[in-house]
C-alpha distance (Angstrom), angle and dihedral (degrees) to the residues before:
residue distance angle dihedral
M1 . . .
S2 3.79 . .
L3 3.78 120.4 .
I4 3.81 91.2 -113.5
D5 3.82 91.4 51.5
E6 3.79 90.1 48.2
L7 3.81 92.4 51.6
V8 3.81 95.2 45.8
A9 3.82 89.8 50.4
L10 3.83 90.6 61.6
H11 3.80 117.3 102.1
G12 3.81 109.6 -98.3
V13 3.81 97.5 14.1
F14 3.79 106.9 122.0
A15 3.80 100.3 175.0
A16 3.78 140.3 10.8
G17 3.75 133.7 170.9
E18 3.74 148.1 137.8
Y19 3.77 135.0 -111.5
S20 3.77 132.4 -155.1
Y21 3.76 116.3 -106.9
R22 3.81 88.8 -125.0
G23 3.79 89.2 56.7
D24 3.79 97.1 -127.1
R25 3.83 100.1 106.1
F26 3.79 139.5 38.4
S27 3.77 140.3 168.9
Y28 3.79 130.0 -163.2
K29 3.78 147.0 167.3
G30 3.75 128.4 -153.0
H31 3.76 144.4 60.2
V32 3.78 103.6 -39.5
S33 3.77 129.9 94.7
E34 3.77 120.0 -101.5
E35 3.81 89.2 -111.8
H36 3.82 91.8 53.8
A37 3.80 90.1 47.7
R38 3.81 89.8 50.4
M39 3.81 91.2 50.8
A40 3.82 90.4 45.3
S41 3.79 91.8 52.6
I42 3.82 90.9 51.0
M43 3.81 91.5 47.9
C44 3.81 92.7 46.7
R45 3.80 92.9 49.7
A46 3.82 93.0 47.4
T47 3.80 92.7 46.5
S48 3.81 91.5 47.1
M49 3.79 90.5 53.4
G50 3.82 90.0 51.2
V51 3.80 93.0 47.6
H52 3.81 91.1 50.2
M53 3.80 91.1 49.6
Q54 3.81 92.4 49.4
A55 3.81 92.7 47.3
D56 3.82 90.0 49.9
I57 3.81 91.2 49.8
M58 3.80 91.1 50.2
A59 3.81 91.6 47.6
G60 3.81 89.1 50.4
S61 3.79 89.6 61.1
Y62 3.79 97.8 32.5
P63 3.83 109.6 26.0
E64 3.81 93.0 -176.3
C65 3.82 94.7 51.1
G66 3.80 92.8 110.6
V67 3.81 98.6 -138.1
A68 3.79 100.4 98.5
P69 2.86 130.1 118.1
A70 3.79 90.6 33.6
G71 3.79 113.5 -137.2
G72 3.78 99.7 -168.4
W73 3.77 145.7 -50.2
V74 3.81 143.4 -119.2
V75 3.80 129.8 -151.2
R76 3.79 124.8 -175.2
G77 3.78 121.0 -154.8
P78 3.79 129.9 -176.8
Q79 3.83 93.3 -87.8
F80 3.79 108.2 21.9
T81 3.79 146.1 6.1
V82 3.80 129.3 -125.1
C83 3.82 119.9 -150.0
V84 3.79 123.3 -172.9
M85 3.78 128.4 -177.6
A86 3.80 122.8 169.5
N87 3.83 101.6 -31.9
V88 3.82 97.2 -32.3
F89 3.79 122.7 105.3
C90 3.78 129.1 -165.8
F91 3.81 129.4 -172.2
L92 3.78 117.6 -160.4
D93 3.75 135.2 170.9
N94 3.78 115.4 -110.5
Q95 3.81 92.2 -108.6
A96 3.81 91.4 62.8
S97 3.79 124.6 93.9
L98 3.79 110.0 -93.7
N99 3.82 87.8 -173.9
A100 3.81 91.4 59.5
V101 3.81 91.9 50.2
M102 3.80 94.1 46.2
S103 3.80 92.0 46.5
I104 3.81 91.4 55.0
L105 3.80 92.7 44.9
R106 3.82 93.0 48.5
T107 3.80 92.6 47.3
R108 3.79 98.0 43.9
L109 3.83 96.5 39.5
A110 3.81 99.0 38.5
D111 3.80 91.7 118.8
A112 3.81 97.3 42.2
S113 3.77 112.8 130.5
S114 3.79 118.7 -121.0
D115 3.80 90.7 -159.6
L116 3.80 93.1 83.3
I117 3.81 96.2 71.2
């Protein structure tokens, strides 16, 4: 089973996908339109680049801070949560298990390079 299939099969996950590091391609599965998935992939890539930059800046001042290189990010809104690790994004409702999603992402993407951002 692919990682995206595994994520979408989790209770409360309504979309998951991946984007290219160059930002010109994406794929997804779930209950969002292709246009929303395209916008999500652009947002996730841009946010990931910002998170990596901020982690690098922090590590420049505090080398032992433990946040660099950044491996991903999570943001929780009033209705749903977005999780990103490497180039994989996952949207889940706030009743779903964030721990289950993060466990799968950490296990399946443990060897993902952070040099591609």
